N, C-alpha and C positions, 0 to 999 in steps of 0.2 A: 970291567964294570959291567953288568947284567942290562942289557935292553929290555925296556918294557914294551909290550906289544899288545895292542886292541886288534880284536879279529871280527870282522863284520862279514856275516853270510847267513842266508835265510835258513840255509841247511844246517840241522844240528850234526849230521854226519860229517860234512865239509868242516866246521868249525873244530869238530874233535880230531879230525885228521891234521888239520893244521897245526893245532895246540900241540897235539903229541910230536909232531916232526920239530917245533920251534922248542918245546920243552926240553927234549932230548937232546937238543944242541945248546941248551944252556941259556934260552932265552926265558923270560918271564911274562905269562900271559896273565894281564892285568885285568882283563875284561873281554867280554864276548857281547856282539849285538846281532840280532836278527832281523832289523828293519833300519831303514833310513834314518827315522826320528831318533831310534837309540843311539846309531852310530854317530848323530851329531852330537846328541847329548853327553854321550861318556866319553869322546874324543876330549870335549873342552873340559870335562870334570876330572878324567883321570891324567889328561897330557902325556899319552904314551910317545915314546920314542919312535915307534913303527906301528903302522895301520896295515892290515891286510883287508881290502875291501872288494867285495864283492860288486860287479855292475849292475846286476838284477835283483833288485830287492822288492817286497811285496808293496811298499809304499813310494819309491822313488828309485831313480837308476843312480848308479855310483857317480857318473860325473858331474850328476847334480850335486851329490854329497861334496866331491872336490870343489865346486865351485865356492860353497859354504866355507869350507877349510880354507880356501885361498882368500877370500873376501875376509874373513874374521881374522887372519893371519895365525893359523894354528902352527904350531913349530913343527909337527909331527912329520915323518916321511911316510909317504903312502904307497904300497904297492898293490895294484889291481889285480885282482885272480877272478876270472870269469870264463864261463864256457862260451862267450861272445867272442869270437876271434876275427871280426873282419878288420880289415886295416884301418879304415876310417875310424871305428870305434877305438881300435889301440891308440892311434895317433890323437885321436881326441883326448883321451887319458892322459897320455903323455903330455900334450900341450896344457892341459890343466893343473898339472904339477905331479902327477904320479911320476916315481924314480923309475918303476918298471910295471909290465903288463904280463902275466903269467896266465897261459889258457889252459883251462882243465880240459882233460886231465893232467895232472902234472905230477912227477917224483919230487920225494923230498930233496933229492939233490939239486932239483931245479930251484925250489921254494929257498933253501938255504944259501944257495949261490947268490940270489938276487939279494936276500937280506943282509948277507954278509957283505955286500958292496956297500951298505948304507953307513 
């Protein structure tokens, strides 16, 4: 069964890279969001299996989005992908329900390994 993915990142370049990696591996990208408001709306509209979530967005931070997903009981599995690599931030993301935290820059192998675990 093909897994549906929502990509959340304010950088069009990063969304394109993630989309290319995932589609080449057989995942279906069903939506893309460039800010937190879109990330919340699309997640509940599309109900994707997996969400890749940047932590620094123009209007909110990823950990705050995770709190909304958790509170509203969104069933999607979230992988955070961010340039922010401080241990405290990574731990906060994992504590709030992210299944993995990938620090940019990353390889296709790193991304597909984490997505494959879900």
